[in-house]
GUMARRO-859037 format. One record per residue (C-alpha): residue number from 0; residue in one letter; x, y, z. Coordinates in nm, 2 decimals. Each point is the difference from the previous one (the first is absolute). Example, Ala and Ser with C-alpha at 12.3 -4.5 7.8 and 13.67 -1.06 7.14 Angstrom:
<nodes>
<nr = 0	rest = a	east = 1.23	north = -0.45	up = 0.78>
<nr = 1	rest = s	east = 0.14	north = 0.34	up = -0.07>
</nodes>
This chain:
<nodes>
<nr = 0	rest = m	east = -2.04	north = -4.76	up = -0.53>
<nr = 1	rest = i	east = 0.16	north = 0.33	up = 0.08>
<nr = 2	rest = t	east = -0.16	north = 0.17	up = -0.30>
<nr = 3	rest = a	east = -0.35	north = -0.13	up = 0.08>
<nr = 4	rest = d	east = 0.03	north = 0.10	up = 0.36>
<nr = 5	rest = s	east = 0.13	north = 0.35	up = -0.10>
<nr = 6	rest = l	east = -0.30	north = 0.04	up = -0.23>
<nr = 7	rest = i	east = -0.23	north = -0.10	up = 0.29>
<nr = 8	rest = a	east = 0.17	north = 0.27	up = 0.21>
<nr = 9	rest = a	east = -0.01	north = 0.26	up = -0.28>
<nr = 10	rest = f	east = -0.37	north = -0.05	up = -0.07>
<nr = 11	rest = s	east = -0.10	north = -0.05	up = 0.37>
<nr = 12	rest = f	east = -0.34	north = 0.14	up = 0.10>
<nr = 13	rest = n	east = 0.06	north = 0.03	up = 0.37>
<nr = 14	rest = y	east = 0.28	north = -0.02	up = 0.25>
<nr = 15	rest = y	east = -0.04	north = -0.38	up = 0.06>
<nr = 16	rest = s	east = 0.05	north = -0.09	up = -0.36>
<nr = 17	rest = l	east = 0.30	north = 0.23	up = -0.02>
<nr = 18	rest = a	east = 0.15	north = -0.17	up = 0.30>
<nr = 19	rest = l	east = -0.07	north = -0.34	up = -0.14>
<nr = 20	rest = g	east = 0.16	north = 0.09	up = -0.33>
<nr = 21	rest = g	east = 0.30	north = 0.15	up = 0.17>
<nr = 22	rest = v	east = 0.06	north = -0.29	up = 0.24>
<nr = 23	rest = t	east = -0.03	north = -0.26	up = -0.27>
<nr = 24	rest = a	east = 0.22	north = 0.19	up = -0.24>
<nr = 25	rest = a	east = 0.26	north = 0.05	up = 0.27>
<nr = 26	rest = t	east = -0.01	north = -0.37	up = 0.08>
<nr = 27	rest = g	east = 0.06	north = -0.10	up = -0.36>
<nr = 28	rest = a	east = 0.28	north = 0.26	up = -0.04>
<nr = 29	rest = e	east = 0.18	north = -0.13	up = 0.31>
<nr = 30	rest = g	east = -0.02	north = -0.35	up = -0.12>
<nr = 31	rest = e	east = 0.16	north = 0.12	up = -0.33>
<nr = 32	rest = v	east = 0.28	north = 0.17	up = 0.19>
<nr = 33	rest = v	east = 0.09	north = -0.32	up = 0.19>
<nr = 34	rest = v	east = 0.00	north = -0.21	up = -0.31>
<nr = 35	rest = s	east = 0.21	north = 0.25	up = -0.20>
<nr = 36	rest = n	east = 0.27	north = 0.00	up = 0.27>
<nr = 37	rest = i	east = 0.02	north = -0.38	up = 0.00>
<nr = 38	rest = v	east = 0.02	north = -0.01	up = -0.38>
<nr = 39	rest = l	east = 0.26	north = 0.28	up = -0.01>
<nr = 40	rest = a	east = 0.22	north = -0.18	up = 0.26>
<nr = 41	rest = e	east = -0.03	north = -0.32	up = -0.19>
<nr = 42	rest = f	east = 0.11	north = 0.14	up = -0.34>
<nr = 43	rest = a	east = 0.26	north = 0.25	up = 0.12>
<nr = 44	rest = n	east = 0.37	north = -0.07	up = -0.01>
<nr = 45	rest = p	east = 0.10	north = -0.17	up = 0.33>
<nr = 46	rest = k	east = 0.27	north = 0.27	up = 0.06>
<nr = 47	rest = n	east = -0.26	north = 0.28	up = -0.03>
<nr = 48	rest = t	east = -0.31	north = -0.16	up = 0.14>
<nr = 49	rest = g	east = -0.03	north = 0.22	up = 0.31>
<nr = 50	rest = f	east = 0.08	north = 0.32	up = -0.19>
<nr = 51	rest = m	east = -0.26	north = -0.08	up = -0.27>
<nr = 52	rest = v	east = -0.28	north = -0.09	up = 0.24>
<nr = 53	rest = t	east = 0.05	north = 0.30	up = 0.23>
<nr = 54	rest = s	east = 0.08	north = 0.26	up = -0.27>
<nr = 55	rest = g	east = -0.28	north = -0.12	up = -0.23>
<nr = 56	rest = n	east = -0.26	north = 0.03	up = 0.27>
<nr = 57	rest = t	east = 0.13	north = 0.33	up = 0.12>
<nr = 58	rest = l	east = 0.01	north = 0.16	up = -0.34>
<nr = 59	rest = a	east = -0.34	north = -0.14	up = -0.11>
<nr = 60	rest = f	east = -0.17	north = 0.14	up = 0.31>
<nr = 61	rest = d	east = 0.18	north = 0.33	up = -0.01>
<nr = 62	rest = i	east = -0.07	north = 0.06	up = -0.36>
<nr = 63	rest = g	east = -0.36	north = -0.12	up = 0.03>
<nr = 64	rest = i	east = -0.07	north = 0.24	up = 0.29>
<nr = 65	rest = v	east = 0.14	north = 0.30	up = -0.18>
<nr = 66	rest = i	east = -0.20	north = -0.08	up = -0.31>
<nr = 67	rest = a	east = -0.32	north = -0.05	up = 0.21>
<nr = 68	rest = l	east = 0.06	north = 0.33	up = 0.17>
<nr = 69	rest = v	east = 0.04	north = 0.19	up = -0.33>
<nr = 70	rest = v	east = -0.30	north = -0.16	up = -0.16>
<nr = 71	rest = a	east = -0.22	north = 0.06	up = 0.31>
<nr = 72	rest = s	east = 0.11	north = 0.36	up = 0.03>
<nr = 73	rest = e	east = -0.08	north = 0.06	up = -0.37>
<nr = 74	rest = a	east = -0.33	north = -0.17	up = 0.03>
<nr = 75	rest = v	east = -0.10	north = 0.20	up = 0.31>
<nr = 76	rest = s	east = 0.12	north = 0.33	up = -0.14>
<nr = 77	rest = r	east = -0.22	north = -0.05	up = -0.31>
<nr = 78	rest = f	east = -0.31	north = -0.09	up = 0.18>
<nr = 79	rest = y	east = 0.01	north = 0.24	up = 0.30>
</nodes>
């Protein structure tokens, strides 16, 4: 779902189709985040459940944001 919605946003022909693709992709991604936390908490060692859930989320978002910034700055610098 996230991939299809991202493709809708990438190949949008006006602002409304871009917004539709972005909103639906964000909704799917947020659902994935909720489910992944539940699965991580279920399979983690009971002594480390809190640490695993909080650090896993924090590291994933921090690393993802840095990678997105690097990729976006490279893409913008090549096209403009």
